[in-house]
Structure formats: structure tokens, C-alpha cells
C-alpha positions as CSV (number, residue, x, y, z in Angstrom):
1,M,-1.5,-55.9,-54.9
2,H,-2.4,-52.2,-55.2
3,R,-6.2,-52.2,-55.1
4,F,-6.5,-49.3,-57.6
5,L,-4.9,-51.2,-60.4
6,R,-8.4,-52.3,-61.3
7,A,-9.4,-48.7,-62.0
8,I,-7.0,-48.5,-65.0
9,G,-7.9,-51.9,-66.4
10,F,-5.8,-54.4,-64.4
11,S,-8.5,-56.3,-62.6
12,N,-6.7,-59.6,-63.6
13,I,-3.5,-58.9,-61.6
14,G,-4.0,-61.3,-58.7
15,T,-0.7,-62.9,-57.9
16,R,2.9,-61.7,-57.2
17,Q,4.0,-63.4,-60.5
18,D,1.4,-61.3,-62.4
19,L,2.7,-58.2,-60.8
20,D,6.4,-59.0,-61.4
21,K,5.6,-59.6,-65.1
22,L,3.9,-56.2,-65.3
23,V,6.8,-54.5,-63.6
24,G,9.1,-56.1,-66.1
25,V,7.0,-54.6,-69.0
26,I,7.2,-51.2,-67.4
27,M,11.0,-51.2,-66.9
28,D,11.6,-52.7,-70.4
29,K,9.7,-50.0,-72.3
30,P,9.0,-47.0,-70.1
31,N,7.5,-43.8,-71.5
32,L,9.3,-41.6,-69.0
33,T,12.1,-41.9,-66.4
34,K,13.0,-39.3,-63.8
35,K,16.0,-39.4,-61.4
36,A,17.2,-37.5,-58.4
37,S,20.3,-37.9,-56.3
38,H,19.4,-39.3,-52.8
39,N,21.8,-39.0,-49.9
40,G,24.7,-39.1,-52.2
41,E,24.7,-42.9,-52.1
42,S,21.8,-43.8,-54.5
43,I,19.7,-42.4,-57.2
44,Y,15.9,-42.1,-56.5
45,T,14.1,-43.0,-59.7
46,E,10.5,-42.9,-61.1
47,I,9.8,-45.1,-64.1
48,T,6.4,-44.5,-65.8
49,K,4.6,-46.4,-68.5
50,E,1.3,-45.2,-70.0
51,F,-1.2,-48.0,-70.8
52,A,-4.1,-45.7,-72.0
53,P,-4.4,-42.0,-72.6
54,H,-3.4,-40.2,-69.4
55,T,-3.4,-43.4,-67.4
56,G,-0.7,-45.9,-66.5
57,I,1.7,-47.1,-63.7
58,T,4.7,-45.5,-62.1
59,I,7.2,-47.5,-60.2
60,R,9.6,-45.9,-57.7
61,G,12.9,-47.2,-56.3
62,E,16.6,-46.6,-56.1
63,Y,19.7,-47.4,-58.2
64,D,22.8,-48.2,-56.1
65,K,26.4,-47.4,-57.1
66,L,26.6,-50.6,-59.1
67,G,23.5,-49.9,-61.1
68,F,21.2,-52.4,-59.5
69,F,17.6,-51.2,-59.1
70,Y,15.7,-51.8,-55.9
71,L,11.9,-51.4,-56.2
72,E,10.3,-49.6,-53.3
73,H,6.7,-49.2,-54.4
74,Y,4.4,-48.6,-57.4
75,F,1.1,-46.8,-58.0
76,P,-1.4,-46.6,-60.8
77,Y,-2.2,-43.1,-61.9
78,C,-4.6,-41.0,-63.8
79,E,-3.2,-37.7,-65.0
80,S,-5.0,-34.4,-65.8
81,I,-3.7,-31.9,-68.3
82,L,-5.8,-29.0,-66.9
83,V,-4.7,-26.8,-64.1
84,T,-7.1,-27.2,-61.1
85,S,-5.6,-24.7,-58.6
86,N,-2.8,-22.1,-58.3
87,E,-2.8,-22.1,-54.5
88,D,0.2,-22.9,-52.4
89,V,1.0,-26.6,-51.9
90,I,2.5,-28.2,-48.7
91,V,4.2,-31.5,-49.2
92,N,5.1,-34.1,-46.6
93,R,6.7,-37.6,-46.8
94,R,4.4,-40.5,-46.0
95,V,5.3,-42.6,-43.0
96,D,4.9,-46.0,-44.6
97,T,6.8,-45.4,-47.9
98,S,9.1,-42.9,-49.6
99,A,6.0,-41.4,-51.3
100,F,4.7,-37.9,-50.7
101,T,1.3,-36.4,-49.8
102,G,0.4,-32.9,-50.8
103,M,-2.1,-30.5,-49.2
104,C,-3.7,-27.4,-50.7
105,D,-6.2,-25.0,-49.1
106,D,-8.7,-24.1,-51.8
107,L,-11.3,-21.5,-51.1
108,R,-13.8,-23.2,-53.3
109,L,-14.0,-26.1,-50.9
110,G,-13.4,-24.4,-47.6
111,I,-11.3,-27.4,-46.5
112,S,-7.7,-28.6,-46.8
113,M,-7.5,-30.8,-49.9
114,I,-5.1,-33.7,-49.5
115,F,-3.8,-35.7,-52.4
116,Y,-1.1,-38.3,-53.4
117,L,1.8,-36.5,-55.1
118,Q,2.4,-38.1,-58.5
119,N,5.7,-36.3,-59.4
120,A,7.9,-36.9,-56.2
121,V,11.2,-36.5,-58.1
122,D,10.3,-32.9,-59.1
123,Y,9.7,-32.1,-55.5
124,I,12.9,-33.7,-54.4
125,H,14.8,-31.5,-56.8
126,L,13.5,-28.4,-55.0
127,N,15.4,-29.4,-51.8
128,C,12.5,-27.8,-49.9
129,P,12.0,-28.5,-46.1
130,E,8.8,-30.3,-45.2
131,N,5.8,-28.2,-44.2
132,T,7.1,-25.3,-46.4
133,P,4.5,-23.8,-48.7
134,C,5.5,-24.2,-52.4
135,K,4.1,-22.1,-55.2
136,A,2.8,-24.6,-57.8
137,K,0.2,-25.1,-60.6
138,L,-1.8,-28.1,-59.4
139,S,-3.6,-30.6,-61.6
140,L,-5.9,-33.0,-59.7
141,S,-7.2,-36.4,-60.8
142,G,-8.6,-39.5,-59.1
143,L,-9.0,-43.3,-59.4
144,S,-12.3,-44.9,-58.5
145,L,-13.4,-48.5,-57.8
146,E,-17.1,-47.9,-57.7
147,G,-19.4,-45.3,-59.2
148,S,-22.8,-44.5,-60.7
149,I,-24.2,-42.1,-63.2
150,L,-27.0,-39.7,-62.1
151,L,-29.1,-37.3,-64.1
152,G,-27.9,-33.7,-64.2
153,M,-29.6,-30.6,-63.0
154,A,-31.0,-28.1,-65.4
155,H,-29.8,-24.5,-65.3
156,N,-30.8,-21.5,-67.4
157,S,-28.4,-18.6,-67.9
158,E,-30.0,-16.5,-65.1
159,M,-29.7,-19.4,-62.6
160,Q,-26.1,-20.0,-63.6
161,G,-25.3,-16.3,-63.1
162,Q,-26.8,-16.2,-59.7
163,K,-24.9,-19.4,-58.7
164,E,-21.6,-17.9,-59.8
165,L,-22.3,-14.7,-57.9
166,K,-23.1,-16.6,-54.7
167,T,-20.0,-18.7,-55.1
168,H,-17.8,-15.6,-55.6
169,I,-19.3,-13.9,-52.5
170,R,-18.8,-17.0,-50.4
171,N,-15.2,-17.4,-51.5
172,Q,-14.5,-13.9,-50.5
173,L,-16.0,-14.5,-47.1
174,I,-13.9,-17.7,-46.6
175,A,-10.8,-15.7,-47.5
176,R,-11.6,-13.1,-45.0
177,A,-12.5,-15.7,-42.3
178,K,-9.1,-17.4,-42.8
179,A,-7.5,-14.0,-42.2
180,G,-9.4,-13.7,-38.9
181,D,-12.2,-11.4,-39.8
182,Q,-14.9,-12.1,-37.2
183,E,-17.7,-10.5,-39.2
184,A,-17.0,-12.9,-42.1
185,I,-16.9,-15.9,-39.7
186,D,-20.3,-14.8,-38.3
187,S,-21.7,-14.4,-41.8
188,L,-20.6,-17.9,-42.8
189,T,-22.0,-19.4,-39.6
190,I,-25.4,-17.8,-40.2
191,E,-25.4,-18.8,-43.8
192,D,-24.7,-22.4,-42.9
193,I,-27.5,-22.5,-40.3
194,D,-29.9,-21.0,-42.8
195,L,-28.8,-23.5,-45.5
196,S,-29.3,-26.4,-43.1
197,T,-32.8,-25.2,-42.2
198,R,-33.8,-24.9,-45.9
199,I,-32.4,-28.4,-46.7
200,N,-34.3,-30.0,-43.7
201,K,-37.6,-28.5,-45.1
202,R,-37.0,-29.6,-48.7
203,I,-35.7,-33.1,-47.9
204,K,-39.2,-34.1,-46.7
205,T,-40.7,-33.8,-50.1
206,E,-37.7,-33.9,-52.5
207,D,-34.9,-36.3,-53.4
208,L,-31.5,-35.5,-51.9
209,Y,-29.8,-35.4,-55.3
210,S,-32.3,-32.9,-56.7
211,I,-31.2,-30.6,-53.9
212,V,-27.5,-31.2,-53.7
213,E,-25.8,-30.7,-57.1
214,T,-22.2,-31.5,-56.3
215,T,-20.3,-32.7,-53.2
216,F,-16.7,-33.2,-52.1
217,I,-16.4,-35.0,-48.8
218,P,-13.4,-36.8,-47.1
219,Y,-14.1,-40.5,-47.1
220,G,-12.9,-43.3,-44.7
221,S,-9.7,-43.4,-42.7
222,E,-7.4,-42.5,-45.7
223,S,-6.7,-38.8,-45.8
224,D,-6.6,-38.7,-49.7
225,N,-9.9,-40.6,-50.3
226,Y,-13.1,-38.6,-51.0
227,A,-16.7,-39.2,-51.8
228,I,-17.7,-37.0,-54.7
229,L,-20.6,-36.0,-56.8
230,G,-19.6,-34.0,-59.8
231,T,-21.0,-32.9,-63.2
232,I,-19.5,-34.6,-66.3
233,I,-18.0,-32.0,-68.6
234,N,-16.5,-34.5,-71.0
235,W,-15.8,-38.2,-71.1
236,N,-13.9,-40.8,-73.1
237,K,-13.9,-44.6,-73.3
238,A,-10.5,-46.2,-73.7
239,V,-9.1,-49.7,-73.8
240,N,-6.1,-51.0,-71.9
241,P,-4.1,-52.9,-74.6
242,Y,-2.3,-55.1,-72.0
243,T,-5.6,-56.6,-70.7
244,N,-8.2,-55.5,-73.3
245,E,-10.3,-54.0,-70.4
246,Y,-12.3,-50.9,-71.0
247,I,-12.0,-47.8,-68.8
248,Y,-13.9,-44.6,-68.6
249,E,-12.0,-41.3,-68.3
250,L,-14.4,-38.6,-66.9
251,L,-13.7,-34.9,-66.8
252,L,-15.7,-33.6,-63.8
253,N,-16.7,-30.3,-62.3
254,C,-17.0,-30.9,-58.5
255,N,-17.7,-27.9,-56.4
256,D,-16.0,-25.8,-59.2
257,I,-12.9,-28.1,-58.9
258,I,-12.1,-29.5,-62.3
259,M,-10.5,-33.0,-62.2
260,N,-10.1,-36.2,-64.3
261,V,-11.4,-39.5,-62.8
262,C,-10.7,-42.9,-64.2
263,I,-12.8,-46.0,-63.5
264,N,-13.1,-49.5,-64.9
265,S,-16.2,-49.9,-67.1
266,K,-17.1,-53.0,-65.0
267,D,-17.4,-50.8,-61.9
268,L,-19.5,-48.0,-63.4
269,I,-23.3,-48.2,-63.2
270,G,-25.0,-46.2,-65.9
271,E,-24.0,-44.5,-69.1
272,P,-21.8,-41.4,-68.9
273,M,-22.9,-38.3,-70.8
274,A,-22.0,-34.6,-70.7
275,G,-24.3,-32.9,-68.3
276,R,-25.0,-36.0,-66.2
277,R,-23.3,-36.5,-62.8
278,F,-20.8,-39.0,-61.5
279,K,-21.3,-40.2,-57.9
280,G,-18.5,-42.4,-56.3
281,T,-15.5,-42.6,-54.1
282,I,-12.0,-41.7,-55.4
283,W,-8.3,-41.9,-54.5
284,M,-7.2,-38.3,-55.1
285,Q,-3.9,-37.7,-56.9
286,G,-2.2,-34.5,-57.9
287,H,0.6,-33.4,-60.3
288,A,2.2,-30.2,-59.1
289,S,4.2,-28.1,-61.4
290,F,6.5,-26.5,-58.8
291,I,7.6,-22.9,-59.3
292,H,9.5,-22.2,-56.0
293,C,9.4,-22.7,-52.3
294,Q,8.6,-19.8,-50.0
């Protein structure tokens, strides 16, 4: 069973029979079906059913010439309607399945952000070679199996303005460093050393989460899993009508990255509220609205 089914309200799916019944429901009344020709012999297909707002399950497989469908794999999803990034996206096929992984270099993080591509059929239609940058509007989201709510950090307008200015200057330095500017690389190195020194002094008398406002850190051995700490912008509590389980849909600002995160209400400690923070681990997903390949 896919362990992230629980995040969208399917904690009761425990046997293969339960899963087969759920797949039957998806194929019987899908909300969306996408197809793409594959090797001229079969039709690669995505069948999606939404079980709560912006959350559901997609199954992928192939129809042969006789019209028989062969299931390859499935995945639960949480979808965002907000554009997170306009940076180039590089897509590669996963080794274990016919699924795809995307990678995006975002200056706000300073690292390569890796995510599970939700709309593989759209990418197949591009006929784009692997490792080729694609211009796309990227919307990020995540599924979580554990999380907790922390208090937020107070900011007045002056503090917020200073924070935005520092972020802008740092992003410019990162862009110059990526282009090979040695002066920018040295500036970032000195800044990181200074930041580390200040944190080591403050951590002796202050709580870690009163110093660190948000985090975005790769987690575990899976390249698309992250440990995050983000500020809640908005939230919603929805019910999965198939299981009557409640799920929270959280809109987060994490290192200036806006994303939706979905979690089962059973797995969230605390009460979400705008301005408070979510701390947990997520499986990162992304929907890329592809424009063209370079």
C-alpha cells in the first residue's frame, strides 16, 4: 500500500482487496483522464479522482490495442492552484516505475528542489529529451504523515521590510555565485560563518524555534522528502466522503516558497491557525504547466 494514502484520509486501506475496490471506484467515476501515445503500441493513461478539494488519487497505466487497461502504479496527491516558481524544470524518469521526478533550482532556497511530477502525461506530450530544461510554471504541494503546530513569530512592518530587503540581497548574491562570481561566493561564505556564530551564541539562552522561523531541509534517503517549518497563511478542514476521515489542507510560506500541505487530522498535533507554524516532514509533489523545452 502507498503509505501516503493516510494523508488524504485513507488510513483504513490495509489489504489488497481494499485497494482493488478503491481503484475500481476511481476508474468507474474519474474526474479527469489524460492519455498519450506510448511507443506506438499502447496508450499511456492517467486517471484521476478527487476525494476532497484539491486532494485525491491518480492511477497510471496503459491501454493495449484491444482496450485492456494494465495498472502500473498509483499515487495520492495534493494539488496547489498557486504558482510557486517560474524557474526552469528538469524532468527525469524514475528507475523503479514509469513515474517522473522534477528538479528546479530556486534562488530562495539555494538548493536544487526535487519533487514528484503529478502531470506526467503533459510532459510526455512535449517529446522532450531527459535532462533538458523546460520552461514551466510550477505549483508545489506536499503530503505529510506527521506534523505539529508551533506558535508564530511576531513581526512589525519595519522588521518585515528589513527581512524582505535581506532576502532580496541574498538572492542576488546566490544568482551571481551560480554564475561563477567569486566575490559573491566569498560574501555568502562570510555571511554563513557570521550567521552560525550568532546562532551558537543565542542557542545557549533561547529556544531554537524562536530563532529559526522557517526551514526547508532534505529528509531521509528519498530525494523528494523534506523536513519543513513554515508559517500558515490559510487553512481548511475537509472530510473524505469515502472514509469520513478529516484532513487538514494548509497553505504554507516556507522560506518564501508557497505550497499546499495535506495531513490527516489524526496525525497533526495542535490546532492550525493563520500566523502559527507547521513543523513536519512531507513528500514533495509538483504540477508543472509546461510552456516549452529549451
